N, C-alpha and C positions, 0 to 999 in steps of 0.2 A: 829171405820172405818169412818172421815166424808168425807171425799172424795166422790163425785160422779158423776156418768157419765158427760160426760160434762164441766164440771169443771177447769180453766188452770193450769194447775201445774209445779214446774222445778221442774227437773232431780237434785239429788243429791249424789248421790256416783254412780259411774260404769263407763262406757266406753263412753256415752252418757252424760257427766257432766257437767251443768247448761245451757243445755238445755231446754226453755220451749216453752210446745204445751201442746193439748185440752186431755181428755180423751175418749177414745172412748168407752170404755168397762169394770169389773168390775167383778171380781171371786173370793166372800167372800169368796165360802170355803175353794180356795187359800194362800186367800190376794196379792193377785198380781191386775196389772191394766196393760189394753193395751192401750197408749200414741202413739197419733200420729205422727209418721217418729222418735219414737227412740227405739234401739233396732230392729232393720233393719235386715235380713239375707237373702239369696237367699234358697228358695225349691224350686228342680229340676224334675222335671212335665213331667211324658213323653207323646206324642202326643196322642193324646181323641179324642171325638167329642167334648167336652167342650172345651179340646183347641188345637185344630190341625196345629200351628207348636210348641208345645212342649218348652219345656229349663228351662229358670231358672225365677223365682218371683218375686222381690219383697215384705216381708211379717215380720209384725210386730213382735215383740213377748213381749209374758210378763212382767211386770218390779215391782214386790218388792212394797207394798204402802210405806214400811218402807223409801224408800229408792224415796218416789214425796213427793213433799211438795206446799199446795194450794197458788197461789197468787193475797194476795186481788184486789179486783175491783176497790178498791175506793183508796188504798192507792197504788195501783202496784209495795206492794213486797213482799216475799216467806214468808210465817206466819205462822206455825201454826194455829189450829180454835181448838174453845170451842164451849161450847152446854149450850146455856141457858133459862131457862123460861120468856115470858114475862111477863103484869098485865095479858091477858084479856087466859093466862094457856098452850097458844098454845108454840112449842120449837121453837127454830133457831137455826146455827150456825155460830159466830161470829168471826172474826179476832183479834187471841190477842194482835197483836201491835195496832193496831187504834178503834177496839170495831166495828167497820159497819158490817153490817148485811150479813149472806155469802147468807140467805135465810130459808125459814123454813124446820123445818120438820115433827111438824106435828104437828095436826088442837089443836083450843084449847079441855082442858081440863079440869071440873070445880072442878076436884078434885088442881091439880096447878096451880087457881087458884088467881092472890094477894087481898085481902079485901080489 
């Protein structure tokens, strides 16, 4: 799972298909992500000290990671991500369409360094 919190993603399946938005939170155990403005539901809240008015709250529900596709910052297209090692041994994510870097995954390590 190469999608991270803060990435811009496009929904490729479901009721919100075609929507581009930012990832708020990822749950790796269940393989789901909460995306800003996607899969909104109403949560009915009883009156309390925290919610004195009560009523219906809008809330985002988790979306399966397989229904999301990363949007590349450089080419602007929805694409898959790959992982590769750099010359210094650091591991990074990259766009499969244009080859641009999408951020570092792990710091440099001597065992993966190219000589």
